[in-house]
PAFI-943805 format. One line per 8 residues: number of its first residue (from 0); for each residue x, y, z of N, C-alpha, C. Coordinates in steps of 0.1 Angstrom, whole numbers, plus 5000, padded with zeros to 4 digits. Layout:
NUM = X Y Z X Y Z X Y Z ~ ...
***
This chain:
0 = 1037 4209 6048 1026 4219 6044 1025 4230 6054 ~ 1025 4242 6050 1024 4254 6059 1011 4254 6067 ~ 1012 4257 6080 1000 4257 6088 0991 4268 6085 ~ 0996 4280 6082 0988 4292 6079 0981 4290 6066 ~ 0989 4284 6056 0983 4282 6043 0971 4272 6044 ~ 0973 4262 6052 0962 4252 6055 0950 4259 6061 ~ 0952 4268 6070 0941 4274 6077 0934 4284 6067 ~ 0941 4290 6059 0935 4299 6049 0926 4291 6040
8 = 0931 4279 6035 0923 4271 6027 0910 4266 6034 ~ 0912 4262 6047 0900 4257 6055 0890 4269 6057 ~ 0895 4281 6059 0886 4292 6061 0878 4296 6049 ~ 0885 4296 6037 0879 4300 6025 0869 4289 6020 ~ 0872 4277 6024 0863 4266 6019 0850 4264 6027 ~ 0849 4271 6039 0837 4269 6047 0825 4276 6040 ~ 0814 4268 6040 0802 4273 6033 0796 4285 6040 ~ 0797 4285 6053 0792 4297 6060 0799 4310 6057
16 = 0812 4309 6056 0820 4320 6052 0816 4325 6038 ~ 0815 4315 6028 0811 4319 6015 0797 4325 6015 ~ 0788 4320 6023 0775 4326 6024 0775 4340 6029 ~ 0783 4342 6039 0784 4356 6045 0790 4366 6034 ~ 0800 4361 6026 0805 4370 6016 0795 4373 6005 ~ 0787 4363 6002 0776 4365 5992 0766 4375 5998 ~ 0762 4374 6011 0753 4383 6017 0759 4397 6017 ~ 0772 4398 6020 0779 4411 6020 0778 4418 6006
24 = 0780 4410 5996 0779 4416 5982 0765 4420 5979 ~ 0755 4412 5983 0741 4415 5980 0737 4427 5988 ~ 0741 4429 6001 0738 4441 6008 0743 4453 6002 ~ 0756 4452 5997 0762 4464 5990 0755 4467 5977 ~ 0751 4457 5970 0744 4459 5957 0731 4465 5959 ~ 0723 4460 5969 0710 4466 5972 0711 4481 5976 ~ 0721 4484 5985 0723 4497 5989 0727 4506 5978 ~ 0736 4502 5969 0740 4510 5958 0729 4512 5948
32 = 0721 4501 5945 0710 4502 5935 0699 4512 5941 ~ 0696 4511 5954 0686 4519 5960 0690 4534 5959 ~ 0703 4536 5962 0708 4550 5962 0708 4556 5948 ~ 0712 4548 5938 0712 4552 5924 0698 4555 5919 ~ 0688 4546 5923 0674 4548 5918 0668 4560 5925 ~ 0672 4564 5937 0666 4575 5944 0673 4588 5942 ~ 0683 4589 5933 0690 4601 5931 0690 4606 5916 ~ 0693 4618 5914 0694 4624 5901 0703 4635 5900
40 = 0708 4638 5889 0717 4650 5887 0709 4663 5888 ~ 0712 4672 5897 0704 4684 5899 0706 4693 5887 ~ 0695 4700 5883 0696 4710 5872 0702 4723 5878 ~ 0705 4732 5868 0710 4745 5872 0700 4753 5881 ~ 0687 4752 5877 0677 4759 5885 0676 4753 5899 ~ 0677 4740 5901 0676 4734 5914 0688 4738 5922 ~ 0700 4739 5916 0712 4743 5924 0711 4758 5928 ~ 0705 4766 5919 0704 4780 5923 0694 4782 5935
48 = 0683 4776 5934 0673 4777 5945 0679 4771 5958 ~ 0686 4760 5957 0692 4754 5969 0702 4763 5975 ~ 0711 4769 5967 0721 4778 5972 0714 4790 5979 ~ 0703 4796 5973 0696 4807 5979 0690 4803 5993 ~ 0684 4791 5994 0678 4787 6006 0689 4784 6017 ~ 0700 4779 6013 0711 4777 6022 0717 4790 6028 ~ 0718 4800 6019 0723 4813 6023 0713 4819 6033 ~ 0700 4818 6030 0690 4823 6039 0690 4816 6052
56 = 0692 4803 6052 0693 4796 6065 0705 4801 6073 ~ 0716 4803 6067 0728 4808 6074 0725 4822 6080 ~ 0719 4831 6072 0715 4844 6077 0706 4843 6089 ~ 0697 4834 6089 0688 4832 6100 0695 4828 6112 ~ 0705 4819 6111 0713 4815 6122 0720 4827 6128 ~ 0726 4835 6120 0733 4847 6124 0724 4857 6131 ~ 0712 4858 6126 0702 4867 6132 0697 4862 6145 ~ 0695 4849 6146 0691 4844 6159 0702 4846 6170
64 = 0714 4844 6166 0725 4846 6175 0726 4860 6180 ~ 0724 4869 6170 0725 4884 6174 0713 4888 6183 ~ 0702 4882 6180 0690 4885 6189 0693 4880 6203 ~ 0699 4869 6205 0703 4864 6218 0712 4873 6225 ~ 0722 4878 6218 0732 4888 6224 0725 4901 6227 ~ 0715 4905 6219 0708 4918 6222 0699 4916 6234 ~ 0694 4904 6236 0685 4902 6247 0693 4902 6260 ~ 0705 4897 6259 0714 4897 6271 0717 4912 6275
72 = 0718 4920 6264 0722 4934 6267 0709 4942 6269 ~ 0697 4936 6270 0685 4942 6272 0681 4952 6261 ~ 0685 4950 6249 0682 4959 6238 0672 4952 6228 ~ 0668 4939 6231 0659 4932 6222 0645 4935 6226 ~ 0636 4937 6217 0622 4940 6220 0616 4930 6229 ~ 0609 4934 6240 0603 4925 6250 0591 4918 6245 ~ 0584 4923 6234 0572 4917 6230 0574 4905 6220 ~ 0587 4901 6218 0589 4890 6209 0584 4877 6214
80 = 0579 4868 6205 0575 4855 6209 0585 4844 6206 ~ 0597 4848 6202 0607 4839 6198 0615 4834 6210 ~ 0618 4821 6211 0625 4815 6222 0640 4817 6219 ~ 0647 4823 6229 0661 4825 6228 0668 4819 6240 ~ 0679 4811 6237 0686 4805 6248 0693 4816 6256 ~ 0695 4813 6269 0703 4823 6277 0718 4821 6275 ~ 0722 4810 6271 0736 4808 6268 0738 4809 6253 ~ 0742 4821 6248 0742 4824 6234 0753 4817 6226
88 = 0763 4811 6233 0773 4804 6225 0768 4792 6218 ~ 0757 4786 6223 0751 4775 6216 0745 4779 6203 ~ 0742 4792 6201 0736 4796 6189 0746 4803 6179 ~ 0759 4804 6184 0769 4810 6175 0772 4802 6163 ~ 0769 4807 6151 0772 4799 6139 0786 4794 6138 ~ 0796 4801 6143 0810 4797 6143 0812 4784 6151 ~ 0804 4782 6161 0805 4770 6170 0797 4758 6165 ~ 0789 4760 6154 0781 4749 6149 0790 4739 6143
96 = 0786 4726 6144 0794 4715 6138 0794 4717 6122 ~ 0783 4721 6117 0782 4724 6102 0772 4734 6100 ~ 0774 4742 6089 0764 4752 6085 0755 4747 6074 ~ 0743 4752 6072 0735 4748 6060 0742 4750 6047 ~ 0741 4740 6038 0747 4741 6025 0736 4737 6015 ~ 0740 4739 6002 0730 4737 5992 0725 4722 5991 ~ 0733 4713 5995 0729 4699 5994 0718 4696 6004 ~ 0717 4704 6015 0706 4702 6024 0693 4705 6018
104 = 0692 4712 6008 0679 4716 6002 0678 4711 5988 ~ 0684 4699 5986 0682 4692 5973 0676 4678 5976 ~ 0663 4677 5978 0658 4664 5981 0659 4655 5969 ~ 0662 4642 5971 0663 4633 5960 0676 4634 5952 ~ 0686 4640 5958 0699 4641 5952 0710 4636 5962 ~ 0717 4626 5957 0727 4620 5966 0740 4628 5966 ~ 0745 4632 5977 0757 4639 5979 0767 4630 5986 ~ 0778 4627 5979 0788 4618 5984 0794 4624 5997
112 = 0798 4637 5996 0805 4643 6007 0796 4643 6020 ~ 0783 4645 6018 0774 4646 6030 0770 4632 6035 ~ 0769 4622 6027 0764 4609 6031 0774 4598 6032 ~ 0787 4601 6028 0797 4590 6028 0799 4585 6042 ~ 0799 4594 6052 0802 4589 6065 0791 4580 6071 ~ 0778 4583 6068 0768 4574 6073 0768 4561 6065 ~ 0771 4561 6053 0773 4549 6045 0784 4541 6050 ~ 0795 4547 6055 0806 4540 6060 0803 4534 6073
120 = 0794 4540 6081 0790 4534 6094 0782 4521 6091 ~ 0774 4521 6081 0766 4509 6077 0776 4498 6073 ~ 0786 4502 6065 0796 4492 6061 0803 4486 6074 ~ 0807 4494 6083 0814 4490 6095 0805 4481 6103 ~ 0792 4484 6105 0783 4476 6112 0782 4462 6106 ~ 0781 4462 6093 0780 4449 6086 0793 4441 6088 ~ 0804 4447 6086 0817 4440 6088 0819 4435 6102 ~ 0814 4443 6112 0816 4438 6126 0807 4426 6128
128 = 0795 4426 6123 0787 4414 6124 0793 4402 6116 ~ 0798 4405 6105 0805 4395 6096 0817 4389 6104 ~ 0825 4397 6110 0837 4392 6117 0833 4384 6129 ~ 0823 4389 6136 0819 4381 6149 0814 4367 6145 ~ 0805 4367 6135 0799 4354 6131 0809 4344 6125 ~ 0818 4350 6116 0828 4341 6110 0838 4336 6120 ~ 0842 4345 6129 0851 4341 6139 0846 4330 6148 ~ 0833 4331 6152 0827 4321 6161 0825 4308 6153
136 = 0820 4309 6141 0818 4296 6134 0831 4289 6129 ~ 0841 4297 6127 0854 4291 6122 0860 4282 6132 ~ 0861 4286 6145 0866 4278 6155 0856 4269 6161 ~ 0843 4274 6162 0833 4266 6169 0830 4253 6161 ~ 0829 4254 6148 0826 4242 6140 0838 4232 6141 ~ 0850 4236 6141 0861 4227 6142 0862 4220 6155 ~ 0859 4227 6166 0859 4221 6179 0848 4211 6181 ~ 0836 4214 6175 0824 4206 6177 0825 4193 6168
144 = 0832 4195 6156 0833 4183 6147 0845 4175 6148 ~ 0854 4179 6157 0867 4172 6158 0878 4175 6149 ~ 0876 4186 6141 0886 4190 6132 0899 4195 6138 ~ 0897 4201 6150 0909 4206 6157 0917 4194 6162 ~ 0911 4183 6166 0918 4171 6171 0926 4165 6159 ~ 0920 4164 6148 0927 4159 6136 0939 4168 6132 ~ 0938 4181 6134 0948 4190 6131 0960 4189 6141 ~ 0956 4186 6154 0967 4185 6164 0975 4172 6162
152 = 0969 4162 6155 0976 4150 6152 0988 4153 6142 ~ 0986 4163 6134 0996 4167 6124 1005 4177 6130 ~ 1000 4186 6138 1008 4196 6145 1005 4197 6160 ~ 1011 4188 6168 1007 4186 6182 1012 4198 6191 ~ 1009 4210 6187 1012 4221 6196 0999 4230 6197 ~ 0992 4229 6208 0979 4235 6209 0979 4250 6207 ~ 0988 4257 6214 0988 4271 6213 0992 4276 6199 ~ 1001 4269 6193 1005 4273 6179 0993 4271 6170
160 = 0986 4260 6171 0975 4258 6162 0964 4268 6164 ~ 0960 4271 6177 0950 4281 6180 0954 4295 6176 ~ 0967 4298 6178 0972 4311 6174 0972 4312 6159 ~ 0975 4302 6151 0975 4302 6137 0961 4304 6132 ~ 0951 4298 6139 0937 4300 6135 0933 4314 6137 ~ 0936 4320 6149 0932 4334 6152 0939 4343 6142 ~ 0952 4341 6140 0959 4350 6131 0954 4350 6117 ~ 0951 4338 6112 0945 4336 6099 0932 4343 6098
168 = 0923 4341 6108 0910 4348 6108 0912 4363 6107 ~ 0920 4369 6116 0921 4383 6116 0927 4389 6103 ~ 0937 4381 6098 0943 4386 6085 0933 4385 6073 ~ 0925 4374 6073 0915 4373 6062 0904 4383 6063 ~ 0900 4386 6076 0889 4396 6078 0894 4410 6074 ~ 0907 4413 6078 0912 4426 6075 0913 4428 6060 ~ 0918 4418 6052 0920 4419 6038 0906 4421 6031 ~ 0896 4413 6036 0883 4414 6030 0877 4428 6033
176 = 0879 4433 6046 0873 4446 6050 0879 4457 6041 ~ 0892 4456 6039 0899 4467 6030 0894 4466 6016 ~ 0893 4454 6010 0888 4453 5996 0873 4458 5996 ~ 0865 4454 6005 0851 4458 6005 0849 4473 6007 ~ 0858 4479 6015 0857 4493 6018 0860 4501 6005 ~ 0871 4497 5998 0875 4504 5986 0864 4503 5975 ~ 0859 4490 5973 0848 4488 5963 0835 4496 5967 ~ 0832 4496 5980 0820 4502 5985 0820 4517 5983
184 = 0831 4524 5988 0832 4538 5987 0834 4543 5973 ~ 0841 4535 5965 0843 4538 5951 0830 4538 5943 ~ 0821 4529 5947 0808 4528 5940 0800 4540 5943 ~ 0799 4544 5955 0791 4556 5958 0798 4569 5954 ~ 0811 4569 5953 0818 4581 5947 0814 4582 5932 ~ 0813 4571 5925 0809 4572 5911 0794 4576 5910 ~ 0786 4571 5919 0772 4576 5919 0771 4591 5921 ~ 0779 4596 5931 0779 4610 5933 0784 4618 5921
192 = 0793 4613 5914 0798 4620 5902 0788 4620 5890 ~ 0781 4609 5889 0773 4607 5877 0758 4609 5879 ~ 0753 4606 5891 0738 4607 5893 0735 4615 5906 ~ 0744 4624 5910 0742 4632 5922 0752 4643 5923 ~ 0757 4646 5935 0767 4656 5937 0779 4650 5944 ~ 0791 4653 5940 0803 4649 5947 0804 4656 5960 ~ 0800 4669 5961 0802 4676 5973 0816 4682 5974 ~ 0819 4687 5986 0832 4692 5989 0842 4682 5994
200 = 0850 4677 5985 0859 4666 5988 0873 4671 5991 ~ 0875 4678 6002 0888 4684 6005 0896 4675 6014 ~ 0907 4680 6019 0916 4672 6027 0909 4669 6041 ~ 0901 4678 6046 0894 4676 6059 0884 4665 6058 ~ 0877 4664 6046 0867 4654 6044 0874 4640 6044 ~ 0884 4639 6036 0891 4626 6034 0898 4622 6047 ~ 0903 4632 6055 0910 4629 6067 0900 4623 6078 ~ 0888 4630 6078 0877 4626 6088 0872 4612 6084
208 = 0870 4610 6071 0865 4597 6066 0875 4586 6069 ~ 0888 4589 6066 0898 4579 6069 0900 4576 6084 ~ 0898 4586 6092 0898 4583 6107 0887 4573 6111 ~ 0875 4576 6106 0864 4567 6109 0866 4553 6104 ~ 0872 4552 6092 0874 4539 6086 0885 4532 6094 ~ 0896 4538 6098 0906 4532 6106 0901 4527 6119 ~ 0893 4535 6126 0887 4530 6139 0877 4519 6136 ~ 0870 4519 6125 0861 4509 6122 0868 4496 6119
216 = 0879 4496 6113 0887 4484 6110 0892 4477 6123 ~ 0896 4486 6133 0900 4481 6146 0888 4474 6153 ~ 0876 4480 6151 0864 4474 6157 0861 4461 6151 ~ 0863 4460 6138 0860 4447 6131 0869 4436 6136 ~ 0882 4439 6137 0891 4429 6142 0888 4425 6157 ~ 0885 4435 6165 0881 4432 6179 0869 4423 6179 ~ 0859 4426 6171 0847 4417 6171 0850 4403 6166 ~ 0859 4402 6156 0863 4389 6151 0870 4381 6162
224 = 0879 4387 6169 0886 4380 6180 0877 4377 6191 ~ 0867 4385 6194 0857 4383 6205 0849 4371 6202 ~ 0843 4370 6189 0836 4358 6185 0844 4346 6186 ~ 0856 4346 6181 0865 4335 6182 0868 4330 6196 ~ 0870 4340 6205 0873 4336 6219 0861 4330 6226 ~ 0849 4336 6224 0838 4331 6231 0834 4317 6226 ~ 0835 4315 6213 0832 4301 6208 0843 4291 6212 ~ 0855 4295 6214 0865 4286 6219 0862 4283 6234
232 = 0858 4292 6242 0855 4289 6256 0843 4280 6257 ~ 0833 4282 6248 0821 4274 6248 0821 4262 6240 ~ 0832 4260 6232 0834 4249 6223 0823 4247 6213 ~ 0816 4258 6209 0806 4257 6199 0802 4271 6194 ~ 0798 4271 6182 0794 4284 6176 0783 4290 6183 ~ 0773 4282 6187 0761 4287 6194 0764 4294 6207 ~ 0776 4291 6213 0780 4297 6226 0782 4312 6224 ~ 0788 4316 6213 0790 4330 6210 0777 4337 6207
240 = 0769 4330 6199 0756 4336 6196 0747 4338 6208 ~ 0748 4328 6217 0740 4328 6230 0745 4339 6239 ~ 0758 4341 6240 0763 4352 6248 0760 4365 6243 ~ 0761 4367 6230 0757 4380 6223 0742 4383 6226 ~ 0733 4373 6224 0719 4376 6226 0716 4379 6240 ~ 0722 4371 6249 0720 4373 6264 0725 4387 6268 ~ 0736 4391 6263 0742 4404 6267 0732 4416 6262 ~ 0728 4415 6250 0719 4425 6244 0706 4426 6252
248 = 0700 4414 6255 0687 4414 6262 0688 4417 6276 ~ 0697 4411 6283 0698 4412 6298 0705 4425 6302 ~ 0715 4429 6295 0723 4440 6300 0719 4453 6292 ~ 0721 4453 6279 0719 4465 6271 0704 4470 6272 ~ 0694 4461 6273 0680 4465 6274 0676 4464 6289 ~ 0677 4452 6296 0672 4451 6309 0679 4459 6319 ~ 0693 4458 6320 0700 4466 6330 0700 4481 6327 ~ 0699 4485 6315 0698 4499 6312 0685 4505 6318
256 = 0674 4497 6316 0662 4502 6322 0662 4503 6337 ~ 0668 4493 6343 0669 4493 6358 0678 4505 6362 ~ 0689 4507 6356 0697 4518 6360 0690 4532 6358 ~ 0682 4533 6348 0674 4545 6346 0664 4547 6357 ~ 0658 4536 6361 0647 4536 6371 0653 4541 6385 ~ 0665 4536 6388 0671 4539 6401 0680 4552 6400 ~ 0680 4558 6388 0687 4571 6386 0702 4569 6389 ~ 0708 4558 6384 0722 4556 6386 0730 4567 6378
264 = 0740 4573 6384 0748 4583 6377 0756 4577 6366 ~ 0756 4584 6355 0764 4581 6343 0763 4566 6339 ~ 0751 4561 6338 0748 4547 6335 0753 4543 6322 ~ 0755 4552 6312 0759 4549 6299 0774 4543 6299 ~ 0781 4547 6310 0795 4541 6310 0795 4526 6312 ~ 0784 4521 6317 0784 4506 6319 0780 4498 6307 ~ 0777 4505 6296 0772 4498 6284 0783 4497 6274 ~ 0784 4486 6268 0795 4484 6258 0792 4492 6246
272 = 0779 4493 6242 0775 4501 6230 0780 4515 6231 ~ 0780 4521 6243 0784 4535 6245 0799 4536 6242 ~ 0807 4526 6246 0821 4527 6243 0824 4524 6229 ~ 0816 4516 6222 0818 4513 6208 0815 4526 6200 ~ 0804 4533 6204 0801 4546 6197 0812 4556 6200 ~ 0817 4557 6212 0827 4567 6215 0840 4564 6208 ~ 0844 4552 6207 0856 4548 6199 0854 4551 6184 ~ 0843 4547 6179 0841 4549 6165 0840 4564 6161
280 = 0834 4572 6169 0833 4586 6166 0843 4595 6172 ~ 0853 4589 6178 0864 4597 6184 0860 4604 6196 ~ 0850 4599 6203 0845 4605 6215 0829 4606 6215 ~ 0823 4607 6226 0808 4608 6226 0804 4616 6238 ~ 0792 4622 6237 0786 4630 6248 0773 4623 6252 ~ 0771 4622 6265 0759 4616 6270 0752 4625 6280 ~ 0739 4625 6281 0732 4633 6290 0728 4626 6303 ~ 0730 4633 6314 0727 4627 6327 0724 4639 6336
288 = 0711 4640 6341 0707 4651 6349 0715 4651 6363 ~ 0721 4639 6366 0728 4638 6379 0741 4646 6378 ~ 0746 4649 6366 0758 4657 6364 0757 4671 6371 ~ 0745 4677 6370 0743 4690 6375 0740 4691 6390 ~ 0738 4679 6396 0735 4679 6410 0748 4684 6418 ~ 0746 4695 6426 0757 4700 6434 0766 4709 6426 ~ 0763 4712 6413 0771 4721 6405 0770 4735 6410 ~ 0781 4742 6411 0781 4756 6416 0783 4766 6404
296 = 0785 4760 6392 0787 4769 6381 0774 4776 6376 ~ 0776 4787 6368 0764 4794 6364 0756 4787 6352 ~ 0763 4777 6346 0757 4770 6335 0761 4756 6335 ~ 0751 4747 6334 0753 4732 6334 0743 4726 6324 ~ 0748 4720 6314 0739 4715 6304 0736 4700 6306 ~ 0742 4694 6316 0739 4680 6319 0746 4670 6311 ~ 0755 4674 6303 0762 4664 6294 0776 4661 6300 ~ 0781 4649 6298 0794 4645 6301 0800 4638 6289
304 = 0813 4638 6288 0820 4633 6276 0828 4620 6280 ~ 0828 4611 6270 0836 4599 6271 0846 4599 6259 ~ 0859 4599 6262 0869 4600 6252 0872 4586 6245 ~ 0877 4587 6233 0880 4575 6226 0891 4566 6232 ~ 0900 4573 6239 0911 4565 6245 0906 4556 6256 ~ 0897 4561 6265 0891 4553 6275 0883 4542 6270 ~ 0875 4545 6259 0866 4535 6253 0874 4524 6246 ~ 0885 4528 6240 0894 4518 6233 0900 4508 6244
312 = 0904 4514 6255 0910 4506 6266 0899 4496 6271 ~ 0887 4500 6273 0876 4490 6277 0875 4479 6267 ~ 0875 4482 6254 0873 4472 6244 0885 4463 6243 ~ 0897 4468 6245 0909 4460 6244 0910 4451 6256 ~ 0906 4456 6268 0907 4448 6280 0897 4436 6279 ~ 0885 4439 6274 0874 4429 6273 0879 4418 6263 ~ 0883 4423 6251 0887 4413 6241 0899 4405 6245 ~ 0909 4413 6250 0922 4406 6254 0920 4396 6265
320 = 0911 4400 6275 0909 4391 6286 0902 4378 6282 ~ 0892 4379 6273 0885 4367 6268 0894 4359 6259 ~ 0902 4365 6251 0911 4358 6242 0922 4350 6251 ~ 0927 4357 6261 0937 4350 6270 0930 4338 6277 ~ 0918 4340 6282 0911 4329 6288 0908 4318 6278 ~ 0905 4321 6266 0903 4311 6256 0915 4303 6253 ~ 0927 4309 6252 0939 4302 6250 0943 4293 6262 ~ 0940 4299 6274 0943 4291 6286 0934 4278 6287
328 = 0921 4280 6284 0912 4269 6285 0916 4258 6274 ~ 0919 4263 6262 0923 4254 6251 0935 4246 6254 ~ 0944 4252 6261 0957 4245 6264 0955 4234 6275 ~ 0945 4236 6284 0943 4226 6295 0932 4216 6293 ~ 0922 4219 6285 0910 4211 6284 0912 4198 6276 ~ 0903 4189 6278 0903 4176 6271 0894 4179 6258 ~ 0900 4177 6247 0893 4180 6234 0885 4169 6229 ~ 0886 4157 6234 0879 4146 6229 0865 4144 6236
***
């Protein structure tokens, strides 16, 4: 009997995995039903008014930028009560991440192009939690119940057995994540076509969405391996849950507060959540007033950037280190 096939059957037969899949489907169904109920197909008059308001908002941005330039040239009226930034490039419409569009002025209308990325973030967050919990329970329950010992009697190679379990877990989670992603995004695309607005679905949109989805899948696999490794080290599912809860409370909340009190420079770099966000978004900017201390430049906004490459390296080192430690401990420990 093939070891991988046996592990696939064991994984799919677990009630916790089945329960998590049901919860995944229910979460998607509730999100889709809520979106559908809260959206409608805009009328011609609604679209006309929205386009006019969007054009007016863009003109206002251009006027504000021009006022800033005029003030720098000392040609702007001095009696104005309007606040203008000294660094006008921040107001330049060309430099804005996005300009106002008609969808911004259509309340109660779902726009797939505008909301697909935020919906994808929700999907990735759920799949990360799914992978972590399933990975922890998959190996944790077998270690606690003696299932691994019985398996080793049939295939007495510890690292091969543990590697087959980890590989089966990652493969199953990846397949499920791909299927869920297709069904999820297709559902909201249909909602946008029938009960909302599809928006501008050009190559840039699909490329950006695909990049986020690809990085999200990597994050899901890392979370699955992390839950698997911690549960292997602790020999129980609750070990992974305890470590997760302790990290969030002690470090992400407690240590973050302490670092802020002592004014530690660039404290966000010490938080795993910062690196997760930077990897998922292709980079991230964080504010720290310490950045401007000793700065000789004419302009300092207090922000610093964390690239996706450095964040991915942190996540890989953490996950790889714990996974290697789990394999080492599994090879040496007494399982009885």
